[in-house]
C-alpha positions in Angstrom: 125.4 73.0 50.6 122.0 71.6 51.7 123.7 70.4 54.8 124.9 73.9 55.7 121.4 75.2 55.0 119.9 72.6 57.3 122.3 73.3 60.0 121.7 77.0 59.6 117.9 76.4 59.9 118.4 74.2 63.0 120.5 77.0 64.7 117.7 79.6 63.8 115.3 77.2 65.5 117.4 76.8 68.6 117.7 80.7 68.8 113.9 81.1 68.8 113.2 78.5 71.2 115.9 79.9 73.5 114.1 83.2 73.4 110.7 81.8 74.1 111.9 79.6 76.9 114.0 82.3 78.6 111.5 84.8 80.1 112.6 88.3 79.2 112.6 91.0 82.2 109.5 93.0 82.6 108.9 94.2 79.3 107.5 97.6 78.7 104.4 98.0 76.6 104.6 100.2 73.5 100.9 100.5 72.6 99.4 101.4 76.0 96.7 99.7 78.1 93.7 100.7 80.1 95.0 100.5 83.7 95.0 102.5 86.8 98.8 102.6 87.9 102.0 102.5 86.4 104.3 102.0 89.3 104.1 98.3 89.4 106.4 97.9 86.5 108.2 101.2 85.9 110.5 101.6 89.0 113.9 103.1 89.9 113.3 106.4 88.1 112.3 109.8 89.4 108.5 110.5 89.8 107.4 112.8 87.0 105.2 115.9 87.4 101.9 115.5 85.6 99.6 118.4 84.8 96.1 118.2 83.4 94.7 121.4 82.2 91.2 122.4 80.7 91.9 124.7 77.7 88.5 126.4 77.9 85.1 126.1 79.6 83.2 123.0 79.9 79.8 123.4 78.0 77.2 120.4 78.2 77.1 118.6 74.9 80.3 120.4 73.3 83.9 119.2 73.3 86.5 120.5 75.6 90.0 120.1 74.9 92.3 118.8 77.6 96.1 119.2 77.7 98.3 116.6 79.3 101.9 117.5 80.4 104.3 114.9 81.6 107.5 115.9 82.9 110.4 114.3 81.1 112.1 113.3 84.2 113.8 109.9 83.3 113.9 110.3 79.5 112.5 111.6 76.2 109.4 109.5 76.2 106.2 109.2 78.1 102.6 107.6 78.1 99.4 107.7 79.7 95.9 106.5 80.6 93.1 108.9 81.4 89.7 108.4 82.5 86.5 110.2 83.5 84.1 109.4 86.4 80.8 110.6 84.7 79.0 110.2 81.5 80.5 111.9 78.4 82.9 110.9 75.8 86.7 111.0 75.7 88.1 111.4 72.2 91.5 110.9 70.7 92.8 114.1 68.8 94.4 113.6 65.4 98.2 113.5 65.4 98.5 113.0 69.1 99.3 109.3 69.1 96.4 108.2 71.3 93.6 105.7 71.2 90.4 105.0 72.9 90.5 102.3 75.4 87.0 101.5 76.6 85.6 104.7 78.2 89.3 106.1 78.5 92.1 107.2 76.3 95.6 106.1 76.4 98.7 106.5 74.3 98.9 104.6 71.0 102.8 104.7 71.0 105.2 106.5 73.6 105.4 110.1 72.5 108.8 112.1 72.5 109.7 115.5 74.0 111.8 117.4 76.1 111.2 119.3 79.4 107.5 118.3 79.4 105.9 115.5 76.8 102.4 117.0 75.9 99.2 115.2 74.8 96.0 116.6 73.8 92.5 114.8 74.3 89.0 116.1 73.8 86.0 115.4 76.1 82.4 115.7 74.9 80.5 116.9 78.0 77.1 115.1 78.9 73.9 117.0 77.6 72.9 117.5 81.4 74.9 119.7 83.8 77.5 117.7 85.8 80.4 117.8 87.7 83.6 115.4 86.4 86.7 114.2 87.7 89.4 113.2 85.4 92.2 111.0 86.6 95.4 110.2 84.6 98.1 107.7 85.3 101.5 108.8 83.6 104.9 107.2 83.1 108.2 108.8 82.1 110.7 106.5 80.4 114.3 106.6 79.9 114.6 105.0 76.5 116.6 101.9 77.6 114.2 99.1 76.4 113.5 98.1 80.0 111.2 99.2 82.8 113.9 100.0 85.2 114.9 103.4 85.7 111.5 104.7 84.6 109.0 106.8 87.0 105.3 106.9 87.4 102.8 109.2 88.8 99.0 110.3 88.5 97.2 113.5 88.9 93.4 114.7 88.6 91.4 117.5 87.4 87.9 118.3 88.7 85.3 120.8 86.9 81.8 121.5 86.3 79.8 121.6 83.0 76.8 123.7 82.7 76.8 125.0 86.3 78.8 127.3 88.5 79.9 124.3 90.6 80.6 123.8 94.4 83.6 122.5 96.0 82.8 119.0 97.9 85.1 117.1 100.1 85.3 113.4 100.3 83.3 111.8 103.2 84.5 108.1 103.3 82.7 107.3 106.8 79.5 109.4 105.8 79.2 111.2 109.1 78.7 114.5 107.3 82.3 115.8 107.6 84.8 115.4 104.8 88.6 115.7 104.4 90.5 117.5 101.7 93.4 114.8 102.4 90.9 112.3 101.0 90.0 114.2 98.0 87.8 116.9 96.6 85.7 117.4 93.5 83.6 120.1 91.9 80.0 119.3 91.3 76.7 120.6 90.3 74.8 119.0 93.1 75.6 116.8 96.0 76.5 113.2 95.7 76.9 110.3 97.9 80.3 110.1 99.9 80.9 113.9 99.4 80.2 116.9 101.7 80.4 120.5 101.6 81.7 120.5 105.4 85.4 120.0 105.9 87.2 119.2 109.1 87.1 115.4 109.8 90.1 114.2 111.3 89.4 110.5 110.9 87.5 109.4 107.8 87.6 105.8 108.8 85.4 106.4 111.9 81.9 107.8 111.8 82.1 108.5 115.7 85.0 110.8 115.1 84.2 114.2 113.6 84.0 118.0 114.8 80.5 117.5 116.4 81.3 114.4 118.3 81.5 114.4 122.1 84.8 113.7 123.7 85.3 110.4 125.6 87.8 109.2 127.9 89.6 106.8 125.4 92.7 108.4 124.6 91.6 109.6 121.2 90.6 113.0 119.7 87.0 112.4 119.2 85.9 116.0 118.3 88.7 116.7 116.0 90.1 119.8 118.2 93.7 118.5 118.5 93.3 117.2 122.0 92.6 113.8 123.6 90.0 113.2 126.5 89.7 116.9 127.3 86.5 117.6 129.6 85.4 113.8 129.0 83.5 112.0 131.7 85.1 109.0 133.0 83.8 105.7 131.4 84.2 102.2 132.3 87.3 100.2 132.1 87.9 96.5 132.3 90.8 94.3 133.7 93.5 93.7 131.2 95.9 91.3 132.6 97.8 90.7 129.5 98.0 94.3 128.3 96.7 94.2 124.9 94.3 96.9 125.2 91.2 94.7 125.4 89.7 93.7 128.7 88.4 90.2 129.8 84.8 89.6 129.5 82.8 89.5 132.9 85.7 91.6 134.6 84.6 94.2 137.1 84.9 97.5 135.4 85.9 100.7 137.1 85.1 104.5 136.3 88.3 106.5 135.8 89.8 108.8 133.3 92.5 108.5 132.4 92.2 104.6 132.5 94.3 103.0 135.4 97.3 100.7 134.6 96.1 97.0 133.8 92.5 98.2 132.6 91.2 98.6 128.9 88.1 100.4 127.7 86.7 97.3 126.3 85.9 93.7 127.5 86.0 91.8 124.2 89.1 89.7 124.7 88.6 86.0 123.7 91.8 84.8 125.0 93.0 86.8 127.9 96.6 85.7 129.2 97.8 85.9 125.7 98.6 89.4 124.6 98.9 88.5 120.9 95.3 87.4 120.8 92.3 89.9 120.6 90.1 91.7 118.2 92.2 93.1 115.3 95.1 90.9 115.9 96.8 89.1 113.0 95.4 85.3 112.6 98.4 82.7 112.5 98.1 79.2 111.9 98.2 77.7 115.4 94.7 76.2 116.2 93.7 79.3 118.2 91.3 82.2 117.4 94.0 84.9 117.4 91.7 87.7 116.2 88.6 86.9 118.1 86.3 86.3 115.3 85.1 82.9 116.5 87.3 81.2 113.7 90.7 79.6 114.1 93.4 79.6 111.4 91.1 81.3 108.7 92.8 82.2 105.5 96.2 81.4 107.0 96.6 77.4 106.4 99.2 76.5 104.0 98.2 76.1 100.3 99.2 73.9 97.4 98.8 73.9 93.8 98.6 76.6 90.9 95.7 78.4 89.6 92.4 76.5 89.4 94.2 73.7 91.4 95.1 75.9 94.3 93.7 74.4 97.6 94.2 75.1 101.3 95.4 72.6 103.6 93.0 71.1 106.3 95.7 71.6 108.9 98.7 73.8 109.7 101.1 71.3 107.8 101.6 71.4 104.2 101.9 67.7 104.0 98.1 67.7 104.7 97.4 69.7 101.5 96.1 68.4 98.3 95.8 70.2 95.0 92.6 70.0 92.9 92.3 68.7 89.6 93.0 70.8 86.4 90.3 71.9 83.9 90.8 72.8 80.1 92.5 76.0 79.5 90.2 78.9 78.7 90.9 82.5 77.5 90.3 84.2 80.9 93.6 85.4 82.1 93.4 82.5 84.5 95.6 79.4 84.9 92.8 76.7 84.4 95.2 73.6 83.8 97.4 74.5 86.7 100.8 74.6 84.8 101.7 78.3 85.9 101.1 79.7 82.2 97.9 81.8 81.3 95.6 80.9 78.3 98.3 78.7 76.5 97.1 76.9 73.5 93.4 78.4 73.5 91.4 78.2 70.5 89.2 81.3 70.2 88.1 80.6 66.7 88.8 81.9 63.1 90.2 85.4 63.1 90.4 85.7 66.8 93.4 85.6 69.0 93.6 85.3 73.1 95.1 88.4 74.5 94.8 89.7 78.1 92.1 87.3 78.7 89.7 88.0 75.9 89.2 86.8 72.5 89.8 89.6 70.2 90.1 90.1 66.3 93.6 89.4 64.9 95.3 92.4 63.4 97.1 91.0 60.0 100.8 91.6 60.4 100.7 92.5 64.0 102.5 90.1 66.4 100.2 89.0 69.2 101.0 88.3 72.8 99.4 84.9 72.1 98.6 81.8 74.3 100.7 81.6 77.3 102.7 84.7 76.5 102.1 85.8 79.7 104.5 83.1 81.4 104.3 82.6 85.2 102.0 84.6 87.0 100.3 84.8 90.1 97.1 86.4 88.9 94.0 84.6 89.9 96.1 82.0 92.0 93.5 82.1 94.9 91.3 79.3 93.7 88.9 81.5 92.1 86.3 80.1 89.9 85.3 83.5 88.3 88.0 83.2 85.4 88.7 86.9 85.5 90.7 87.6 88.6 91.0 91.5 88.4 94.4 91.4 86.6 92.9 93.5 83.7 92.1 96.5 85.9 95.1 96.3 87.9 97.5 95.9 85.0 100.1 98.9 84.8 100.1 101.3 82.0 103.0 100.0 80.2 105.1 101.7 77.6 108.3 100.7 75.9 110.9 103.7 76.1 110.9 104.1 72.5 112.6 100.7 71.5 112.3 99.7 67.8 111.4 96.1 68.8 108.6 96.9 71.0 107.2 99.5 68.5 106.7 96.8 66.2 105.0 94.4 68.7 101.8 94.5 71.0 103.5 92.0 73.2 104.9 92.7 76.6 103.3 94.4 79.6 104.4 93.8 83.0 104.8 90.1 82.9 107.2 87.5 81.7 107.2 87.3 78.0 109.4 86.3 75.2 112.0 88.9 74.2 111.1 90.8 71.3 114.7 91.3 69.9 117.8 89.2 70.2 121.5 90.5 70.1 123.9 89.4 67.5 126.0 87.3 70.0 123.1 85.2 71.0 122.7 84.0 67.3 126.4 83.4 66.9 126.6 81.2 70.0 123.3 79.2 69.1 124.7 78.6 65.6 128.3 77.7 66.8 126.9 75.1 69.3 124.8 73.7 66.5 127.7 73.4 64.1 129.7 71.7 66.7 127.0 69.2 67.4 126.7 68.4 63.7 130.4 68.1 63.3 130.7 65.5 66.2 127.9 63.6 64.8 129.6 63.5 61.4 132.9 62.3 62.7 131.3 59.8 65.0 
């Protein structure tokens, strides 16, 4: 009897180890996470409609109830992360299955519904009049215990508390003209990067706006829908290789439109090669392809993982030498260069390493734990900062209602140990163990 108990114990141990060794697919997170974006993991499904509604008037110092409605486009459950861009306090509402995450709010567990899944959140407005923009990232899941077949989207709500509010347009290039396509907000007073004047057709260039002069450059400088109309001729320079950048020192001509074989600039650093000019993609070939007075920057082959990642001194991977590993720390970074994050880190009594931080262990609650993230490319660029930005960009993960994931805080968009095993896996593990034991006894 003792032998059989021993065999069963070995079989169970093999089963557990097989689960840890074999990474599960992108496991969904059942308890939410503070992050801007869900689409990194939840793919394949329809993009759900999201509606964020203020259920009243915003009054300084007073609570305002917000209603979030997430279309059940892929299944019966949904989750979210909501943040605000001004001082104030986002507060969970009892019975809504939500929790605070830093300055934001997320689901504490996936919520079920049909048509639209609804969450309510309170926002305590700041004491002084202010405009606010709420942004929310949502996911609609299909309840299949996986991230496939789910869909993600986002929406925003802007309002003013304590003032009438005025509509402002995003002015990314700071030229005094904004664009509705780049975003709007309602605010009590002007703020940097916004303007009340709309009509910019290029928010990446301050020289292009409705008040700009029109130049002979084949562009619509004054945002009237036409290019070069009424413009004065400007200098164009010989461009033998036809890459749109003329040769330095070439004799210019004043014509509009520009003659064939000429360009409006004389900044080409390698005339005769149409692939080399300002703005071109740098490639590892020993030449300055993008004309920034550097050759092969950031394109040489690299070797090593995490902290050990290094760049070759040449364009050959054979000339690359990885760095030396360092002791693993709780920082969501691969310090010891084994392609596993935060494994074996001792955070001290009562603390566990999770998502790059030492946090208090919750009794009875499974923890993602050391190295649970498995292989990852987060922070693989040789950064010495420890944190590589993965916390800010991790997707809002929810599990589509699985019992296993609801009992666990493990998961997220990373390779993790599976939280549940099917019966046939256990049977197979035990069968192999019994066969090995029998061969040993007969031998």
